[in-house]
C-alpha positions in Angstrom: -71.2 132.1 7.2 -71.4 128.5 5.8 -68.1 127.8 7.7 -69.1 129.7 11.1 -72.2 127.3 11.2 -70.3 124.3 10.6 -67.7 125.3 13.1 -70.3 125.6 15.7 -72.2 122.4 14.9 -68.8 120.7 15.3 -68.4 122.5 18.6 -71.7 121.2 19.5 -71.3 118.0 19.0 -67.7 117.7 20.4 -68.9 118.9 23.8 -71.7 116.5 23.5 -69.2 114.0 23.5 -68.0 115.1 26.9 -68.8 113.3 29.6 -68.9 113.5 33.8 -66.5 111.8 35.8 -67.4 111.9 39.5 -66.9 109.8 42.7 -66.4 109.6 46.7 -63.1 109.8 48.4 -62.4 107.7 52.0 -60.1 107.0 54.0 -59.0 103.3 53.5 -59.1 102.1 57.0 -61.7 104.2 58.5 -64.4 104.5 55.6 -64.1 108.1 56.2 -65.3 110.6 53.7 -62.0 112.8 52.9 -62.4 116.3 52.3 -60.2 118.7 50.5 -58.5 115.8 48.2 -57.4 117.2 45.1 -58.0 114.9 42.5 -57.0 115.6 38.6 -57.9 114.3 34.9 -54.7 113.4 33.3 -53.3 112.1 29.8 -53.3 114.8 27.3 -55.7 117.5 29.0 -55.6 118.8 32.6 -58.7 118.6 34.7 -59.5 118.7 38.3 -61.5 119.4 41.4 -61.5 119.3 45.2 -63.4 116.4 47.1 -66.1 118.5 49.4 -67.2 118.0 53.0 -68.8 114.3 52.1 -66.2 113.5 50.3 -67.6 114.2 46.6 -66.3 115.1 43.8 -67.4 115.9 40.1 -65.6 116.7 37.4 -67.4 118.0 34.0 -67.4 117.8 30.6 -63.9 116.0 29.7 -63.2 114.0 26.7 -64.5 110.3 26.2 -61.7 108.4 26.2 -59.0 107.2 28.4 -58.1 108.9 31.1 -55.7 108.2 34.2 -56.9 109.9 37.6 -54.7 111.2 40.5 -56.0 111.7 43.9 -53.7 113.6 46.2 -54.0 114.8 49.7 -51.2 115.9 52.4 -50.3 113.3 54.7 -51.2 110.5 52.5 -50.2 108.4 49.8 -51.2 109.5 46.4 -53.3 107.3 44.5 -53.3 106.7 40.3 -55.8 105.2 38.6 -54.8 104.8 35.2 -56.4 104.6 32.0 -60.2 104.8 32.8 -62.4 104.2 30.0 -65.2 107.2 29.4 -67.6 106.9 27.3 -70.4 109.3 26.2 -73.1 107.1 27.5 -72.5 106.4 30.7 -70.7 108.4 33.6 -67.5 107.1 35.1 -68.0 107.1 38.8 -64.9 106.0 40.9 -64.9 105.1 44.9 -61.4 106.1 45.8 -59.4 104.6 48.8 -56.8 106.9 49.9 -54.0 105.6 52.9 -52.3 108.2 55.1 -48.6 108.2 55.6 -46.6 107.0 58.5 -44.7 110.2 58.7 -41.1 109.7 59.6 -38.3 112.7 59.8 -36.2 112.9 56.9 -38.0 110.4 54.5 -39.2 111.6 50.9 -42.7 111.5 49.4 -43.2 107.8 47.8 -44.3 108.1 44.0 -48.3 107.6 43.8 -49.5 104.2 44.1 -51.5 102.5 41.1 -54.7 101.5 41.9 -53.8 97.7 40.9 -50.7 97.8 42.9 -52.5 96.9 46.5 -56.0 95.3 47.1 -58.7 97.0 48.6 -58.6 95.2 51.8 -56.9 96.8 54.3 -55.3 93.4 56.2 -54.6 91.2 52.9 -50.9 92.6 52.4 -49.7 89.0 50.7 -51.4 86.6 47.7 -54.4 89.0 46.9 -54.8 91.2 43.9 -57.7 93.6 42.9 -60.0 92.7 40.4 -60.8 94.8 38.3 -63.9 95.2 36.0 -63.0 97.4 33.2 -60.2 94.3 32.8 -63.2 91.8 33.1 -64.4 93.6 30.0 -61.5 94.0 27.9 -59.8 90.7 28.5 -59.8 88.2 25.9 -61.8 84.9 27.4 -63.2 86.7 29.9 -66.5 86.9 28.4 -67.8 89.8 31.4 -67.6 86.4 33.6 -65.6 87.2 36.4 -64.1 83.1 36.8 -62.9 83.2 33.7 -61.3 86.7 33.5 -59.4 85.5 37.2 -58.3 82.2 35.5 -55.9 84.7 34.0 -53.9 84.9 37.0 -51.1 83.3 38.3 -51.3 80.1 39.5 -55.2 79.7 38.5 -56.1 77.1 36.6 -60.2 76.6 35.0 -61.1 73.4 33.8 -62.0 74.8 30.1 -65.4 73.8 30.0 -66.3 74.6 33.4 -65.2 78.1 34.6 -64.2 76.3 38.2 -61.0 78.3 39.6 -58.2 75.5 41.3 -55.6 77.7 43.1 -52.6 76.2 43.5 -53.5 72.4 42.5 -56.4 72.8 45.2 -60.2 71.9 44.1 -62.7 74.2 42.7 -65.0 73.3 46.0 -61.9 74.6 48.1 -62.8 78.3 47.0 -64.6 80.2 49.3 -67.4 82.9 46.9 -68.3 86.0 48.7 -71.1 88.6 47.7 -70.8 91.9 49.5 -69.2 90.2 52.5 -71.3 87.5 52.9 -70.4 84.0 51.9 -72.6 82.4 49.4 -73.2 78.8 47.7 -71.2 78.4 44.2 -73.0 81.2 42.5 -72.3 79.8 39.1 -75.6 79.1 36.2 -75.4 75.1 35.7 -73.4 74.9 39.2 -71.3 71.6 39.6 -72.8 70.2 36.5 -69.7 69.4 34.8 -67.4 69.6 37.4 -67.2 70.3 41.6 -67.2 74.3 42.2 -67.6 75.6 38.8 -70.0 76.6 36.4 -70.7 78.2 32.7 -71.3 81.8 33.9 -71.3 83.8 37.0 -74.6 85.0 38.1 -73.0 88.2 38.7 -71.5 90.5 35.8 -69.0 93.6 34.9 -72.6 95.1 34.9 -73.2 95.2 38.3 -69.8 94.5 39.7 -67.6 96.8 41.7 -63.9 96.4 41.8 -63.2 93.3 44.1 -60.5 91.2 46.1 -59.3 88.2 44.2 -57.2 86.2 47.2 -55.1 83.4 46.6 -52.5 82.8 49.2 -52.6 83.3 53.0 -55.6 85.0 53.7 -56.2 87.4 56.7 -58.5 86.7 59.9 -61.8 88.1 58.2 -62.3 85.2 56.2 -63.1 81.8 57.5 -64.6 78.4 56.3 -62.1 78.6 53.2 -58.6 76.4 51.9 -57.8 77.2 48.6 -58.5 81.6 48.7 -61.8 83.6 48.0 -63.1 85.8 45.6 -64.6 88.8 47.8 -67.0 90.6 45.0 -68.4 93.8 45.8 -71.2 95.3 44.1 -71.3 98.7 42.8 -73.6 101.7 44.1 -76.2 103.1 41.2 -75.7 107.1 40.0 -77.4 108.6 42.5 -77.9 112.1 40.1 -78.7 110.4 36.8 -80.7 107.5 35.2 -78.4 105.6 32.9 -79.9 102.2 30.9 -78.3 99.8 28.8 -79.0 96.9 26.6 -77.1 94.3 25.1 -78.2 91.7 22.2 -76.1 89.0 21.5 -75.4 85.2 20.4 -75.2 84.5 24.1 -78.7 86.7 25.1 -80.2 89.7 26.0 -79.1 91.7 29.0 -81.2 94.9 30.4 -79.1 97.5 33.0 -80.9 100.8 34.5 -79.6 102.7 37.1 -80.5 106.4 39.0 -81.8 108.3 42.0 -84.3 106.9 43.6 -85.9 110.3 44.1 -85.7 113.9 43.0 -83.2 115.4 45.2 -82.4 112.1 46.8 -78.9 110.7 47.6 -80.6 106.8 46.8 -79.8 105.1 44.3 -80.8 101.5 42.6 -78.9 99.4 40.0 -80.8 96.4 38.5 -79.3 94.1 35.6 -81.4 91.4 34.1 -80.1 88.5 31.7 -81.5 85.6 29.4 -80.0 83.1 27.6 -79.6 82.7 24.0 -78.2 79.4 24.4 -81.1 77.5 22.5 -80.9 79.9 19.7 -77.4 79.7 19.4 -77.0 76.1 19.2 -79.7 76.0 16.3 -77.7 78.6 14.5 -74.6 76.2 14.7 -72.8 78.9 16.6 -72.5 76.6 19.9 -71.2 73.3 19.4 -74.2 71.6 21.8 -75.6 68.6 20.2 -78.6 67.3 22.2 -78.1 69.6 25.4 -80.5 72.7 26.5 -78.8 75.2 28.8 -81.7 78.0 29.5 -80.3 80.4 32.0 -81.7 83.5 33.2 -80.6 86.1 36.5 -81.1 89.0 38.1 -78.7 91.3 40.4 -79.6 94.6 42.2 -78.6 97.1 44.6 -80.8 99.5 46.3 -78.3 102.2 48.5 -80.0 104.6 50.6 -77.7 106.7 53.0 -79.4 109.4 55.6 -78.0 111.9 57.4 -77.6 110.6 60.6 -78.5 106.9 60.9 -76.0 105.6 58.5 -76.2 104.1 55.0 -78.5 100.8 54.3 -78.3 98.9 51.1 -80.6 95.9 50.0 -78.8 93.6 47.6 -79.7 90.7 45.8 -78.6 87.7 43.2 -80.4 85.3 41.7 -80.5 82.8 39.2 -83.0 80.0 37.2 -81.1 77.2 35.3 -83.1 74.6 33.3 -80.8 71.7 31.8 -81.2 68.8 29.9 -78.8 66.2 27.7 -80.8 63.7 26.0 -79.5 60.6 24.4 -79.1 60.7 21.0 -80.6 57.9 18.8 -79.1 54.4 19.0 -78.1 54.8 15.7 -76.2 57.8 16.6 -74.5 56.4 20.0 -70.4 56.3 19.9 -69.5 55.5 23.3 -70.9 54.4 26.5 -71.7 58.0 27.6 -74.2 58.6 24.3 -76.1 55.5 26.5 -78.0 58.0 29.1 -80.0 61.3 29.7 -80.1 63.9 32.7 -82.2 66.8 33.5 -81.5 69.2 36.2 -83.6 71.9 37.6 -81.5 74.8 39.8 -82.3 77.6 41.7 -79.9 79.9 43.4 -80.1 83.2 45.4 -79.2 85.4 48.1 -80.7 88.5 49.5 -78.9 91.0 52.2 -79.5 94.0 54.0 -76.3 95.9 55.0 -76.1 98.9 57.4 -72.7 100.8 57.5 -72.5 103.3 60.5 -69.4 106.0 61.1 -68.0 106.2 64.4 -66.8 109.2 64.5 -64.0 110.2 62.2 -62.2 107.0 62.2 -64.3 103.9 63.0 -67.1 102.4 60.7 -69.5 99.7 62.0 -70.7 97.5 59.7 -73.6 95.2 60.1 -75.7 92.9 57.5 -78.5 90.0 57.7 -78.5 88.0 54.6 -80.7 84.7 53.4 -78.6 82.7 50.7 -80.3 79.4 49.6 -79.8 76.9 46.5 -82.3 74.3 45.4 -81.6 71.4 42.6 -84.0 69.2 41.3 -82.4 66.4 39.3 -82.6 63.0 37.0 -80.7 60.4 35.2 -81.5 57.4 33.3 -79.6 54.7 31.5 -80.6 52.9 28.3 -80.4 49.6 26.4 -80.2 49.0 23.2 -83.5 48.8 22.9 -83.7 52.1 24.0 -85.4 50.8 27.8 -85.2 53.6 30.5 -83.2 52.4 33.4 -83.5 54.9 36.3 -79.9 55.7 37.4 -80.2 58.7 40.1 -82.9 61.1 41.5 -82.3 63.4 43.6 -83.2 67.0 45.5 -80.9 69.7 47.4 -82.6 72.1 49.4 -80.6 74.7 51.5 -81.1 77.9 52.9 -78.9 79.7 55.3 -79.4 82.9 57.7 -76.3 84.9 58.2 -75.6 87.6 60.6 -72.5 89.4 60.5 -70.7 92.5 62.1 -67.8 93.8 61.5 -66.0 97.0 63.4 -63.0 98.9 61.9 -61.4 101.4 63.9 -57.9 103.5 63.2 -56.4 104.5 65.6 -54.0 105.7 64.3 -51.5 106.6 61.0 -49.8 103.6 62.1 -52.6 101.3 63.9 -55.6 100.0 62.5 -57.9 97.3 64.1 -60.8 95.3 62.7 -63.1 92.8 64.8 -65.9 90.7 63.3 -68.6 88.0 64.2 -70.5 86.0 62.1 -73.3 83.3 62.6 -74.6 81.2 59.8 -77.8 79.0 60.9 -78.1 76.4 58.0 -81.2 74.8 57.3 -81.0 71.6 54.9 -83.3 69.4 53.1 -81.9 66.8 50.8 -81.8 63.4 49.3 -80.1 61.3 46.9 -80.8 57.8 45.5 -78.4 56.0 43.6 -77.8 52.8 41.7 -74.7 50.4 42.6 -74.8 48.5 39.1 -76.9 49.3 35.7 -80.3 48.0 36.4 -80.1 47.6 39.9 -82.5 49.0 42.2 -82.4 52.6 43.7 -80.9 53.0 47.3 -80.9 56.1 49.6 -77.2 57.5 49.0 -78.2 59.9 51.7 -80.6 61.8 53.4 -81.0 65.2 55.9 -83.7 67.0 56.9 -82.5 69.4 59.7 -80.0 72.2 60.4 -76.9 73.2 62.2 -74.7 76.5 62.8 -71.2 77.6 61.8 -70.3 80.8 64.1 -67.1 82.9 63.7 -64.7 85.3 65.8 -62.3 86.9 64.0 -59.9 90.2 65.2 -57.1 91.7 62.9 -54.4 94.3 64.0 -52.2 96.2 61.3 -49.0 97.8 62.8 -46.7 100.4 61.1 -43.8 99.9 62.7 -42.0 102.4 60.1 -42.6 104.1 56.3 -40.9 100.8 55.1 -42.2 98.2 57.5 -45.9 97.0 58.5 -47.3 93.5 59.8 -51.0 92.8 60.2 -51.6 89.9 63.0 -55.1 88.2 63.6 -56.7 85.1 64.7 -60.0 83.5 63.6 -61.9 81.1 66.3 -64.6 79.1 64.3 -67.1 76.7 65.7 -69.2 73.7 63.8 -71.9 72.7 65.5 -72.9 69.7 63.9 -69.8 67.8 64.9 -68.9 70.2 68.2 -65.8 71.3 66.5 -63.9 74.7 67.8 -61.1 75.6 65.8 -58.4 78.3 66.6 -56.7 79.8 63.9 -53.8 82.0 63.8 -53.2 84.3 61.1 -49.5 87.0 60.3 -48.0 88.4 57.9 -45.3 91.0 57.3 -44.4 93.7 54.3 -41.0 95.4 53.8 -40.4 98.3 51.7 -37.1 97.0 50.0 -36.6 100.3 48.3 -39.4 102.8 47.3 -40.0 100.7 43.9 -39.8 96.9 45.4 -41.8 95.6 48.1 -40.7 91.6 50.0 -43.9 90.2 52.0 -44.2 87.1 54.1 -47.5 85.3 55.2 -48.6 82.3 57.5 -52.4 81.2 58.1 -54.2 78.1 59.1 -57.3 77.9 57.6 -60.3 75.4 57.7 -63.2 74.1 55.7 -66.3 72.4 56.9 -67.6 69.9 53.6 -71.0 70.2 51.6 -74.2 69.3 53.7 -74.5 65.6 51.8 -71.0 64.4 52.8 -72.1 64.2 56.7 -75.3 62.3 56.3 -74.3 59.5 53.9 -76.4 56.4 54.7 -73.9 54.0 53.1 -70.6 52.2 55.2 -68.9 50.8 52.5 -66.4 51.8 50.1 -67.4 54.2 47.5 -70.3 53.9 44.4 -69.5 50.5 44.2 -70.0 48.9 47.4 -71.6 51.4 49.3 -75.0 50.0 50.3 -76.6 50.6 53.4 -75.8 48.0 56.7 -78.5 46.9 58.5 -78.0 48.6 62.3 -75.0 50.2 61.2 -73.8 53.2 60.1 -77.0 55.4 59.3 -74.6 58.4 59.0 -71.1 57.5 59.1 -69.7 61.2 58.2 -72.0 62.9 61.2 -68.9 63.7 63.2 -66.3 64.1 60.7 -64.2 66.8 61.4 -63.1 70.0 59.0 -60.2 69.8 56.4 -57.6 71.8 57.7 -54.3 73.5 56.7 -51.1 75.4 57.0 -50.4 78.2 54.5 -47.2 79.9 53.7 -47.0 82.4 50.9 -44.3 85.2 50.1 -43.9 87.8 47.8 -41.5 90.0 46.1 -43.1 93.0 43.9 -40.9 95.2 41.8 -42.1 98.2 40.0 -40.9 98.2 36.5 -41.3 102.6 36.3 -44.6 103.6 36.7 -46.4 101.3 34.2 -44.8 97.9 34.6 -44.9 95.6 37.3 -43.1 92.1 38.1 -44.2 90.1 41.0 -42.7 86.6 41.9 -44.6 84.5 44.4 -43.5 81.3 46.2 -46.0 79.6 48.6 -46.2 76.4 50.4 -49.7 74.5 51.7 -49.9 71.5 53.8 -53.2 70.2 54.3 -53.6 67.8 57.2 -57.4 65.9 58.6 -58.3 65.5 55.3 -61.5 63.1 55.0 -60.5 60.1 53.1 -62.0 56.5 52.4 -60.0 53.4 54.3 -59.3 50.9 52.1 -58.9 53.1 49.1 -56.9 55.6 47.2 -59.9 58.2 47.4 -59.3 61.8 49.2 -62.1 64.1 49.0 -59.4 66.6 47.7 -60.2 65.3 43.9 -63.9 65.1 44.8 -65.5 65.5 41.1 -69.2 64.7 41.8 -70.8 67.1 43.0 -72.3 64.4 45.1 -70.9 62.4 48.0 -71.4 58.9 48.9 -68.4 57.4 51.0 -68.2 56.7 54.5 -65.0 58.8 55.2 -62.4 59.5 58.1 -60.1 62.3 58.7 -57.2 60.5 58.2 -55.5 61.9 54.8 -53.1 65.0 53.7 -52.1 66.9 50.8 -49.2 69.0 49.9 -49.1 72.1 47.6 -46.1 73.7 46.5 -45.1 76.2 44.0 -43.6 79.6 42.4 -46.2 82.2 40.8 -44.6 85.0 38.7 -46.4 87.9 36.7 -45.2 90.4 34.5 -48.0 92.9 33.5 -47.6 96.3 31.5 -50.6 98.3 32.8 -52.7 100.1 29.6 -50.7 103.3 28.7 -50.6 104.5 24.8 -53.0 102.4 24.4 -51.6 98.7 24.4 -51.4 96.4 27.5 -49.8 93.0 27.9 -49.6 90.4 30.9 -47.5 87.1 31.2 -48.4 84.9 33.8 -46.4 81.4 34.9 -46.8 78.9 37.6 -44.7 76.1 38.8 -46.2 73.4 41.0 -46.7 70.4 42.5 -49.8 68.7 43.9 -50.2 65.8 45.8 -52.1 63.6 48.4 -51.6 61.6 51.1 -54.5 58.7 51.0 -56.0 56.4 54.6 -53.3 53.8 53.9 -50.4 56.3 54.1 -49.4 56.6 49.8 -48.7 60.0 48.2 -50.3 60.2 44.7 -50.3 62.9 42.3 -53.5 65.1 43.0 -56.3 65.2 40.1 -55.0 69.1 39.7 -51.5 68.2 39.8 -51.1 70.1 36.2 -47.5 70.6 37.1 -48.0 74.2 35.1 -49.8 76.6 34.2 -48.9 79.8 31.1 -51.0 82.7 29.9 -50.1 85.6 27.7 -52.8 88.2 27.6 -52.5 91.5 25.7 -54.2 94.0 23.7 -54.1 96.9 21.7 -56.7 99.7 21.4 -56.9 102.8 18.6 -58.8 106.3 18.8 -61.0 106.5 15.5 -62.8 109.2 13.8 -62.4 112.6 13.0 -62.6 114.1 16.9 -60.6 110.6 17.7 -63.7 109.9 20.1 -64.5 106.1 19.0 -62.3 103.6 20.2 -61.4 100.5 18.4 -60.0 97.6 20.5 -58.0 94.0 19.9 -57.6 91.8 22.6 -56.3 88.2 22.5 -54.8 85.5 25.1 -53.1 82.1 25.4 -53.1 79.3 27.5 -50.9 76.9 27.8 -51.1 74.2 30.8 -50.3 70.6 32.0 -53.1 68.3 30.5 -55.7 66.5 33.0 -54.4 63.7 35.0 -56.5 61.0 35.1 -56.0 56.7 35.7 -55.6 54.7 33.1 -57.5 51.4 32.9 -56.8 48.4 34.4 -54.8 46.0 32.2 -57.3 43.5 31.5 -60.8 45.5 31.9 -63.3 44.7 29.3 -66.1 46.3 27.7 -68.5 44.1 29.9 -66.6 44.8 32.9 -67.3 48.2 32.3 -71.2 47.8 31.2 -71.9 46.8 35.3 -70.3 50.1 36.4 -72.9 52.6 37.3 -71.7 55.0 35.7 -70.0 53.5 32.3 -66.5 54.7 33.4 -62.7 53.7 34.6 -63.3 52.7 37.9 -59.8 53.0 39.2 -59.6 56.2 40.6 -59.8 54.7 44.1 -56.8 51.9 43.2 -53.5 51.1 44.0 -52.0 54.4 41.5 -54.7 56.9 40.7 -53.9 60.2 38.7 -50.4 58.9 37.5 -51.1 59.8 33.8 -51.2 62.8 32.1 -52.8 63.5 28.7 -50.8 65.8 26.7 -50.8 70.0 27.3 -54.2 71.3 27.4 -53.9 74.7 24.7 -56.3 77.0 24.8 -57.1 80.8 23.2 -59.4 83.9 22.6 -59.5 86.9 21.0 -61.9 89.9 21.5 -62.6 92.7 19.0 -64.5 95.4 19.8 -65.8 98.9 18.3 -66.8 101.6 20.9 -68.9 104.9 18.7 -69.4 107.6 20.9 -72.8 109.3 20.2 -74.9 112.2 21.5 -75.5 111.1 25.2 -75.4 107.5 23.7 -72.5 105.2 23.3 -72.9 101.8 20.7 -70.9 99.0 21.6 -70.3 96.2 18.2 -68.5 93.0 20.1 -67.3 90.1 18.9 -65.5 87.7 21.2 -64.3 84.0 20.6 -63.2 81.2 23.1 -61.6 78.2 22.3 -60.5 74.9 25.0 -60.2 71.4 24.2 -60.1 69.2 27.7 -59.8 65.5 28.6 -62.7 63.8 29.7 -61.0 60.5 30.8 -61.4 57.0 29.0 -64.5 55.2 28.0 -65.3 52.6 25.3 -66.5 52.7 21.7 -69.7 50.7 20.8 -69.1 49.7 17.8 -65.6 48.1 18.2 -65.4 47.7 21.9 -62.0 49.6 22.0 -60.8 51.6 24.6 -61.3 55.1 23.5 -59.9 59.0 24.5 -63.4 61.2 25.2 -62.4 65.1 24.9 -64.9 68.1 25.3 -64.3 70.8 23.1 -65.4 74.2 24.2 -66.0 76.8 21.2 -67.6 79.9 22.1 -68.2 82.3 19.5 -70.5 85.7 21.2 -71.5 88.3 18.4 -73.1 91.1 20.7 -74.3 95.1 20.7 -74.8 97.1 23.0 -76.0 100.7 23.4 -75.5 102.8 26.2 -77.4 105.7 27.4 
């Protein structure tokens, strides 16, 4: 009797540790739900179902653990999602997008398409990769942050301390951030404080993100106002059948998330996530090296998804952050270098709120319309000190900008061979910003820039994808852009060709002309001189010398050869070439906006510069299978720019090489093999930071007169001609998941180490020149429960 009871109890326990896989399957080109698609769960078991009239499917009582999900349908390419993680505390919701096959007599059915091989965007054939949320939570050093995870991809470098994304030697400012198809301002916490275009963490994390696209090459026509690439982030739809929640507490803060149906028997759902930092507590526990610094942050993201019977689907989404930053000068007895003789503070607010309506046009088309408001607000101040601790004002400013964006996109699947996409977008930019700075230590503050008004940026685009055969396809399009501030019209052609050389290999090549406007402050600089050191206003002249500044433009050619190595591995080789022209530069100096490192602009510029980036990316990846995975990425590249005098120089981001080794192993533990223990590691090697050495003969007294007490020669005749060694970074993650009845417990240890060169400065005690480094030591011990 006892044995029978024990067996019965074990059976109940094992059943309780099963979970549900659900989702929807749609045609990738038209967005139309597909009925009758066969969905199968693999990996030691075979369970399946077929999708209903709305494309929905449900597979219940699936054992927790890793499973591959396969979708098959007559006339469509099979789709394989590999090693999806299913836990007891949360249902696995999948959105499957299938591509119709081009039928040709006598050809055999190709092997299933692994979900990572192609981006989500139907028009992106080259230089695009799907950003997997599951990988973002698994890869070491990602910290569930999209930007830090993307830095592991080929051709991408981060600043170590900052998560700014430099693609192929371009400035992080040249990357476009998008949320739900809408361009947003830099969505990172403490944006631009440690470097233009970067921050510490992205306000969106893996809790609310869906699989997205990361583009690094010649982009399709849908993407405008970007030069290096685009991060097209999507928010997932909350579970509309069951309420699910999660709480995470760790060294870095607390995280609350909840999702579920909006009402009984409703297909509408909600998803909300809130985070608050514990960085101050971590600092006091010596878990983070942040002497005399305060980094206090919080963010909120949410999405309401409301499908209707006949009027389409409405979605309301929001993401926003609040940051408070302070860097206090230590006591004079603790001063080591000139950089200790100042303090700074910043209050930042950033947000985006949108309403999106998706309407199906019959069975082959989709009309998607969005209205969104994005904005950013920053107030900041910097003060210097002398040895008597006298406060000397250095900088004071405020930046407020709000954008109203209206966009409409129509995508129509004409046939299995031909899909077209047309869209229009208008951004109304409203700005109220000013900044005061000094020209030398102790000098009066002067107005660097001031703007109070509005302008607009309007885009029209059209893309057409044509499958000439099962093996050969092409995408041709054009992006037309008008910038109201300087009345500049631009026509940008885009074209790509893809050829499947064998069933397991593909060759692709693409060309795109791109352009990008500068930040608002650039157009309203009031100075009429050369840079920080002589950019004083001139009476009667140059009130806004940059107001008619044109957009930076580029020609971009990307190629790709992808070879599938069996079912679980891929080799990809991607050469590229980019020519930038009409680049804003400063006459009389070597300054180019390509090298901009500060969050503000103070120079009178002209569109007479150029730049060139060329190199090759290599990715060798073994997908997660049998508990282990690995990825090796490498990039060899050159990044140069031409100044206003026609001289060529290394760009600030010309590191020459980047290499990443990423891998990990998982074990299924416990009596029922339902618990998961995983170890993940990462090693990063890349060329050292470029800098301009101190001019020979410069003394301590000379430097003391400069406004930022740093080396002034980035404007000189030979900038960035030196490189500081090699940057080495490493990270590891240890994670243990215990699956209980309707609940999963996650114990997490993450560690990230990166050391970066900040520049040269003088030692206050010896008056000798020294190198200044910043080390990012980032441990995170966390516990997460999902129920």
